[in-house]
Structure formats: structure tokens, C-alpha cells
LUMTORDREN-570426 format. One record per residue (C-alpha): residue number from 1; residue in three letters; chain; x, y, z. Coordinates in Angstrom, 2 decimals, always signed. Each point is the difference from the previous one (the first is absolute). Layout:
N
[NUM; "ALA"; "A"; [X; Y; Z]]
...
This chain:
118
[1; "UNK"; "A"; [+10.01; +11.75; -13.87]]
[2; "UNK"; "A"; [+2.65; -2.34; -1.64]]
[3; "UNK"; "A"; [+0.42; +2.36; -2.82]]
[4; "UNK"; "A"; [+0.39; +3.01; +2.27]]
[5; "UNK"; "A"; [+2.64; -1.95; +2.05]]
[6; "UNK"; "A"; [+1.93; -1.25; -3.09]]
[7; "UNK"; "A"; [+1.82; +3.34; -0.59]]
[8; "UNK"; "A"; [+2.52; -1.30; -2.45]]
[9; "UNK"; "A"; [-2.71; -1.81; -1.94]]
[10; "UNK"; "A"; [+1.99; -3.33; -0.14]]
[11; "UNK"; "A"; [-3.15; -2.03; +1.06]]
[12; "UNK"; "A"; [+1.55; -0.82; +3.42]]
[13; "UNK"; "A"; [-0.02; +1.67; +3.35]]
[14; "UNK"; "A"; [+3.33; +0.24; +1.69]]
[15; "UNK"; "A"; [+0.33; +0.46; +3.63]]
[16; "UNK"; "A"; [+1.13; +3.48; -0.60]]
[17; "UNK"; "A"; [-3.17; +0.72; -2.14]]
[18; "UNK"; "A"; [-1.97; -1.33; +2.79]]
[19; "UNK"; "A"; [+1.50; +1.99; +2.73]]
[20; "UNK"; "A"; [-0.39; +3.25; -1.91]]
[21; "UNK"; "A"; [-3.47; -0.61; -1.02]]
[22; "UNK"; "A"; [-0.86; -0.87; +3.61]]
[23; "UNK"; "A"; [+1.66; +3.23; +1.55]]
[24; "UNK"; "A"; [-2.28; +1.73; +2.48]]
[25; "UNK"; "A"; [-2.64; -2.92; +0.19]]
[26; "UNK"; "A"; [-0.94; -0.91; +3.53]]
[27; "UNK"; "A"; [+0.15; -3.68; -0.72]]
[28; "UNK"; "A"; [+3.16; -0.03; -2.10]]
[29; "UNK"; "A"; [+1.90; -2.64; +2.02]]
[30; "UNK"; "A"; [-3.14; -2.31; -0.16]]
[31; "UNK"; "A"; [-0.35; +0.41; -3.70]]
[32; "UNK"; "A"; [+3.73; -0.31; -0.65]]
[33; "UNK"; "A"; [+0.03; -3.24; +1.93]]
[34; "UNK"; "A"; [-2.84; -1.45; -1.98]]
[35; "UNK"; "A"; [+1.42; +1.01; -3.37]]
[36; "UNK"; "A"; [+3.48; -1.26; +0.96]]
[37; "UNK"; "A"; [-1.71; -3.46; +0.93]]
[38; "UNK"; "A"; [-1.64; +0.03; -3.37]]
[39; "UNK"; "A"; [+3.44; -0.32; -1.85]]
[40; "UNK"; "A"; [-0.76; -3.82; -0.63]]
[41; "UNK"; "A"; [+2.42; -0.62; -2.53]]
[42; "UNK"; "A"; [+2.92; +1.62; +2.19]]
[43; "UNK"; "A"; [+1.01; +2.56; -2.81]]
[44; "UNK"; "A"; [+0.05; +2.83; +2.39]]
[45; "UNK"; "A"; [-2.46; +1.80; -2.06]]
[46; "UNK"; "A"; [-3.81; -0.26; +0.04]]
[47; "UNK"; "A"; [-1.66; -0.78; -3.29]]
[48; "UNK"; "A"; [-3.57; +0.86; -0.90]]
[49; "UNK"; "A"; [-1.31; -3.57; +0.86]]
[50; "UNK"; "A"; [+1.70; +0.11; +3.22]]
[51; "UNK"; "A"; [-1.48; +3.29; +0.77]]
[52; "UNK"; "A"; [-3.48; -1.07; -0.73]]
[53; "UNK"; "A"; [+0.32; -3.14; +2.24]]
[54; "UNK"; "A"; [+1.26; +2.17; +2.90]]
[55; "UNK"; "A"; [-2.58; +2.40; -0.22]]
[56; "UNK"; "A"; [-3.00; -2.19; -0.70]]
[57; "UNK"; "A"; [+1.35; -2.36; +3.09]]
[58; "UNK"; "A"; [-0.10; +3.18; +2.13]]
[59; "UNK"; "A"; [-3.31; +1.13; -1.09]]
[60; "UNK"; "A"; [-1.47; -3.38; +0.79]]
[61; "UNK"; "A"; [+1.61; -0.09; +3.41]]
[62; "UNK"; "A"; [-1.35; +3.39; +0.90]]
[63; "UNK"; "A"; [-3.37; -1.12; -1.14]]
[64; "UNK"; "A"; [+0.15; -3.19; +2.06]]
[65; "UNK"; "A"; [+1.01; +1.86; +3.04]]
[66; "UNK"; "A"; [-2.74; +2.55; -0.57]]
[67; "UNK"; "A"; [-2.52; -2.67; -0.35]]
[68; "UNK"; "A"; [+1.06; -1.96; +2.91]]
[69; "UNK"; "A"; [-0.22; +3.24; +2.16]]
[70; "UNK"; "A"; [-3.39; +0.62; -1.27]]
[71; "UNK"; "A"; [-1.07; -3.71; +0.67]]
[72; "UNK"; "A"; [+1.42; +0.29; +3.43]]
[73; "UNK"; "A"; [-2.35; +3.08; +0.81]]
[74; "UNK"; "A"; [-3.07; -2.24; -0.88]]
[75; "UNK"; "A"; [+1.30; -3.06; +1.84]]
[76; "UNK"; "A"; [-0.46; +1.32; +3.43]]
[77; "UNK"; "A"; [+0.08; -3.44; +1.71]]
[78; "UNK"; "A"; [+3.20; -1.04; -2.03]]
[79; "UNK"; "A"; [-1.58; -3.14; -1.23]]
[80; "UNK"; "A"; [+1.42; +0.18; -3.41]]
[81; "UNK"; "A"; [-3.60; +0.70; -1.51]]
[82; "UNK"; "A"; [-2.44; +2.82; -0.24]]
[83; "UNK"; "A"; [-3.38; -0.75; +1.31]]
[84; "UNK"; "A"; [-3.17; +1.79; -0.09]]
[85; "UNK"; "A"; [+0.20; +1.62; +3.33]]
[86; "UNK"; "A"; [+3.44; +1.41; -0.43]]
[87; "UNK"; "A"; [-1.28; +1.57; -3.55]]
[88; "UNK"; "A"; [-3.09; +1.30; +1.68]]
[89; "UNK"; "A"; [+2.04; +1.58; +2.89]]
[90; "UNK"; "A"; [+2.41; +1.81; -2.17]]
[91; "UNK"; "A"; [-2.27; +1.20; -2.50]]
[92; "UNK"; "A"; [-3.14; +0.95; +2.09]]
[93; "UNK"; "A"; [+1.93; +2.30; +2.27]]
[94; "UNK"; "A"; [-1.39; +3.57; +0.91]]
[95; "UNK"; "A"; [+1.43; +1.67; -3.10]]
[96; "UNK"; "A"; [-1.60; -2.64; -2.43]]
[97; "UNK"; "A"; [-3.34; -0.15; +1.72]]
[98; "UNK"; "A"; [-1.73; +2.45; -2.40]]
[99; "UNK"; "A"; [+1.50; -1.51; -3.07]]
[100; "UNK"; "A"; [-0.57; -3.82; +0.55]]
[101; "UNK"; "A"; [-2.23; -2.18; +2.32]]
[102; "UNK"; "A"; [+1.09; -3.04; +1.83]]
[103; "UNK"; "A"; [-2.75; -1.88; -1.96]]
[104; "UNK"; "A"; [+1.66; +1.21; -3.40]]
[105; "UNK"; "A"; [+3.15; -1.11; +1.09]]
[106; "UNK"; "A"; [-1.09; -3.28; +1.11]]
[107; "UNK"; "A"; [-1.86; -0.45; -3.34]]
[108; "UNK"; "A"; [+3.18; +0.69; -1.83]]
[109; "UNK"; "A"; [+1.95; -2.48; +1.85]]
[110; "UNK"; "A"; [-2.83; -2.68; -0.46]]
[111; "UNK"; "A"; [+0.32; +0.70; -3.74]]
[112; "UNK"; "A"; [+3.68; -0.63; -0.27]]
[113; "UNK"; "A"; [+0.30; -2.76; +2.58]]
[114; "UNK"; "A"; [-0.17; -2.64; -2.63]]
[115; "UNK"; "A"; [+0.47; -2.97; +2.37]]
[116; "UNK"; "A"; [-2.15; +1.32; +2.93]]
[117; "UNK"; "A"; [+2.66; -0.24; +2.65]]
[118; "UNK"; "A"; [-0.27; +3.69; +1.19]]
């Protein structure tokens, strides 16, 4: 991605190069803001290290947000932890009945619940 945006091949991305490279992208403004914030040395250009730091940070944030959303799907009582009943309720729905039994789910939970707190 960096090399594709670096049209003049100087090893840095100017604001113009970034804007041209993002033309037509649905989330152009969001990406542009992220990359502008990545200019940690204040040079006005994004070097490769700054680019990698910005994109890794964005990927980690998106993964964290995704994982939080999935966790919240399980944590129905909003207790901050997922208990056996919540897992069973989510996984043993009608669509899953022919795939996995409640007993199998409970056994899996027992196998991974190292401290036995449920």
C-alpha cells in the first residue's frame, strides 16, 4: 500500500500523494485523518515507519472493537464476564441443535474453565 501511494518513489508520502491514492474510497476522510495524525516528526510527509505505526494501530483498534462487540453478544447480563449459561444460551439455539448438544457445550466450558468459577 505504501509503495502504491508513493508515486514519486521518494520513500515518503506527501499529502497530495495520499489524497490522490485515496480518491474514490468510501472512508477517504477517515484514512486521511489517520495518516495525517501519523506524521509524528511534523515533517508534513509520512515516512514508512509512521505509515506502518498508523496502520497497525488502526488494525489493532478495529480488532479490539470487533472483539468487544462479540464479547458483549455473549455477556447478556452485562456483568463483565461470560458465564456458562450465557454461552449455552447463545450456542444452543435452534440453528445449532443438530450440530452441538448442551452437554457438549458444558463439557467444553468445564475443560477450559481453569479456575472453576464458571
